[in-house]
Structures are given as structure tokens and as C-alpha cells.
N, C-alpha and C positions, 0 to 999 in steps of 0.2 A: 469341487463345487459342482453341483448338478446344473444342467441346462435350465431347469425350472427356477432354481435359486438365482441364477444369473439374470433371468428375465425379471425377477422381482426386485433385485437390487439396482437402484438407480441413484447414483450420487448426483445431486442437483446443484452443489456449490460448496464452497468452503468460506469460512469467515475467520481469518487470522486474528489473533488477539495481540494488540500492540500495547505495551506497557508504557505509561506516561506519568510524569511526576507533577504536571500542572494540567489538570483536566480542562479548564476553560481555554488555556492557550492552545492545547492540542486540538480541541474542538474548533477553535477559530482557524487554525492552520488548515485543517482538512476541509472546512466549509468555505473559507474565504480565499485560500490560496490554491487548493487542489480541486475545487468545484464539487465536492461531495455535499450531500444534504443530510441533515440529522434524521435518522429513522426513529430512534428513541434515546432517551437518557434516563438513568435511574439513580436515585439517592438524593438526599438533601443534607449537605451539598452533593452534587453529582459525582459519582466515582466510577460509573460504567455506562457505556453507550455504544450505539452502532451508527456508523455513517455509511451512506450508500451513494454510488454514482453509477447509473445504468445498472448492470448486473453485478458490479463489484461491491462487496460489503466488507467493512473493516470494523472490528470491535476495539474500543478504547477502554483500558482498565487502569485506574489510578493506582500507583504504587508509591511507597515512601521514599525510594531512592533508586539509583541506577540498577538495572537488572544484570548488566554486564560489567565486569571489572576493567578499568583502564580503557585502553584504545583497541581492545580485541575486536570489537565490532567493525571498526574502520579497517584495521590491519587485515582481518580475515574476510572482509566484505560479507559479513553475516546479514543476510536479508531477513527482514521481518515479515515481508509479504511479497508476492509476485502477482501482478495483474496483467492479463493479456488483452491486447487490442486486436481488431480484425485485420488491419492493413498497415503497411508502411506509411501511407498517407495519413492515417488516423494518428499514428504516433508522432509524426512530424508536426501535425497541428497541435497536438497535446504539448509537445516540447516547446513550441513557440509560445503557446498560451502560458505555460509555467514560467518560461524565461521572462515574459513580459510582466508576470505577477511577482517576480523576484523570489521565486522558489529556490532554495539552496539545492544544488546538485552534488551527488557523489560521483555520478557519471553522466556527462552530457550525451546527447544523441549519438550513438555509436552503432556501426554495423559490425557485428561479430563475425569471426571467421566462418561460422556455420550458416551465416546469412541473416540471422535474426537482427532486428533493430531494437536496441535497448536504451532506456533512460533509467537512472536510479536517482531518486530524490531522498533528501535527508530531512526528517521532521525535527521539531524543536528538541526532542528527547534523543536524537541520534538514530531513530529507527530508519533503516534503509528499505525503501519501497521500490521494487523493480516494476517498470512498465515495459512490456515486451510485445513485439509484433513480428510477424513473418516478413522477410525481405520480399521485395517485388521481383 
């Protein structure tokens, strides 16, 4: 890749697609429990939409059934999205907010051996969403 091409290529974000089997329930979870806001929804009835919190955006896509067979997602800890926070203090506040809201956790607030502070939540469809921050 040339130096000129490198200067022109700027990745500005990523928007993971989460597959859900009950669109209204998923939308309610992300907005009411996780504090995201609806950016847009599409379809009548809705089958696709984007939720956003700060600079994090997640796409929700309605599907007819589970995308993963059995318990492989839990067993292998297959993450559907990873969202970063700026500080350990921010993730601690987020964890306490989610705990108070009754959000189901796959992993409660944990300091990893490499120093990162992680929380993994489980949405109604079993999507595992990682929230990660650097350790202090």
C-alpha cells in the first residue's frame, strides 16, 4: 500500500450486526437496559435498525431462528460485538448501571491478566457484547 493510499484510507468505525429473533424485545433491551438510543428502524413491521450510544453503533437484524446451534456461543464465548470505553472508571460506572438495571451478564466486571477491565452482557437472543476498558 502506498503512503498516499494510507493517508486516504481512514476507518471511522464499525457497526456489528446482531441477529435477533424478536425485534421489539431486542430494541427494548438495548434502549431501556443498555442505554442506547434508536438511530433508525426499517420495515413494517420493523426487521432492521441501528441503535447508538455515544460513538458505539449496533445493527439489529431480525432472523427466523437462532444463528448458532446449541450452546456453542456460550461454550466458546463467541462475542457478537466489542465496545471500548476510555477508562477503568467509565467501565466501573457502566457495570454498576447495568447491574442496577438487571442486565444479564456472561462475565461480571473482571480485570484480565493483561490489565484490561471487561464486562460481557448477554442480550435476549444470547448475543454476547463485550465492554472493555484499559486498566488504570
